C-alpha positions in Angstrom: -5.1 32.0 13.6 -5.4 35.4 15.6 -3.6 38.7 15.7 -1.2 38.8 18.7 -0.9 42.7 18.2 -2.2 45.4 15.7 -1.4 44.7 12.2 -1.5 47.9 9.7 -3.0 47.4 6.2 -0.3 46.4 4.0 2.0 45.0 6.6 3.6 41.6 5.8 2.5 39.0 8.6 4.8 36.1 7.3 6.4 34.3 4.7 6.3 30.6 4.8 8.0 27.9 3.0 6.0 25.7 0.4 6.3 22.2 -0.6 5.4 22.5 -4.4 3.9 19.0 -5.6 4.0 18.0 -9.4 1.2 17.5 -11.6 0.8 13.8 -10.9 1.1 14.3 -7.0 -1.6 17.0 -7.1 -3.9 14.8 -9.0 -3.4 12.0 -6.5 -4.0 14.5 -3.7 -7.5 15.4 -5.0 -8.8 12.1 -3.6 -7.7 13.2 -0.2 -8.7 15.5 2.6 -5.4 17.2 2.5 -6.4 18.8 -0.9 -8.7 21.2 0.9 -5.4 22.7 2.7 -3.3 23.3 -0.3 -2.2 26.3 -2.5 -2.6 26.8 -6.1 0.6 27.3 -7.7 0.2 27.3 -11.4 -1.0 25.0 -14.3 0.4 23.9 -17.7 -0.8 24.9 -21.1 -2.9 21.8 -21.2 -4.6 22.6 -17.7 -3.1 20.1 -15.4 -2.6 22.0 -11.9 0.3 22.1 -9.6 -0.3 22.5 -5.8 1.6 23.2 -2.6 1.5 22.5 0.9 2.4 25.3 3.1 4.2 25.1 6.3 3.7 27.3 9.4 1.0 29.5 10.7 -0.5 30.2 7.5 -1.8 26.9 7.3 -4.0 27.6 10.4 -5.7 30.6 8.8 -9.5 30.0 7.9 -11.5 31.1 4.7 -13.6 34.2 4.4 -14.9 36.0 1.1 -14.2 39.0 3.2 -10.7 38.3 4.3 -8.6 40.7 6.0 -5.3 39.1 4.8 -4.3 38.0 1.5 -1.6 35.8 0.2 0.9 35.6 -2.9 2.4 32.4 -3.9 6.1 32.7 -5.3 6.7 29.4 -7.2 10.6 30.2 -7.8 11.1 31.0 -4.0 8.9 28.3 -3.0 7.2 30.5 -0.6 3.9 32.1 0.3 3.4 35.6 1.6 0.6 36.7 3.9 -0.2 40.5 3.9 -2.7 42.4 5.9 -5.5 43.6 3.4 -6.9 45.9 6.1 -5.9 47.1 9.4 -6.4 44.0 11.9 -6.8 44.6 15.6 -5.3 42.5 18.3 -7.1 39.4 18.9 -8.8 39.4 15.5 -8.8 36.2 13.5 -6.7 36.4 10.4 -8.8 35.2 7.4 -7.6 34.6 3.7 -10.0 33.9 0.6 -9.5 30.3 -0.5 -10.4 31.6 -3.9 -11.0 28.6 -6.3 -10.5 25.8 -3.4 -13.3 27.7 -1.2 -16.0 25.6 -2.6 -14.0 22.5 -2.2 -12.7 23.0 1.0 -16.1 24.2 2.7 
């Protein structure tokens, strides 16, 4: 995903809907390629993880450990918000840090 216009640091780039999966569905998803494209939501006290599939442009963001955008998952609202971590010039790729999923996705 690339910036169509200048985006100042701290600006909200977008809010995207999530489909939050249960623990069992998340576990089944681990054996598929789709697991590389999910967002971590939370985990149970026992360590079982729930993840979510995001809809919209955020699903086109590539990974960088030096990301220029960050995201925050809101499980209650079932959304993920994308925000500029630095000024982003027009035609610059918008990159996020996949965090714990980076090793699995790359």
